[in-house]
N, C-alpha and C positions, 0 to 999 in steps of 0.2 A: 705742623705738621701738614702733609698732604693728604688731598680728603680720600675716601676710599673711595677706592676701583673694583668696577667689574668683571667677571670672566671674561664675557665681549670685548670691554675694551682692551684688556690684558691680551685675547686673542687678533686683535686689530693693533693694539699699538709691535706688536710682535713680527707682525707680517709685512709690513704697512712700509712699505719702499719708497714712495714720492709721494707728497701730497703738495697739490698744486692750490692755484692761488684761487680760481674759480669755486673750490670745493673737492674736485675731481682726487683721486685717490687708485695710489697702482699698486696691488697688492700681489706678494709672492705665495700662490699658490704650492703647497710641500705634499699633499695628495686628491690627485684626481678619480673617480672612478669611472670606466671605462664603458661603455651604453657600446651594445653588441649591433644600434642601426647602425648608428653616426660616428663611432670611431674608423672607420675606415676609411671615410674622407680627411676624416680631418691629420689623420697621420701618414696619404696621399696627397695636404697640403704642406704638411712637412716636408713627405720627401723633395717636394718638386720647385722646395725654396732655397732646397740645400739644409737647412734645418735637421735638426736631432733634437729627441728626446733630451731634457738635459738631464733629470737624472731617475734612470730610468726602475 
């Protein structure tokens, strides 16, 4: 029988895209709160590199 998992572990595992040997992880972020101060620069950076918001 598997040991019980915390809610944190379940959320982490469901968003984990890749884990590297050095311990760094790539997570999928399905929701991001937009901040009025830094968001224009972030969207401009996406526009300049030809990328789009994946799931607006």
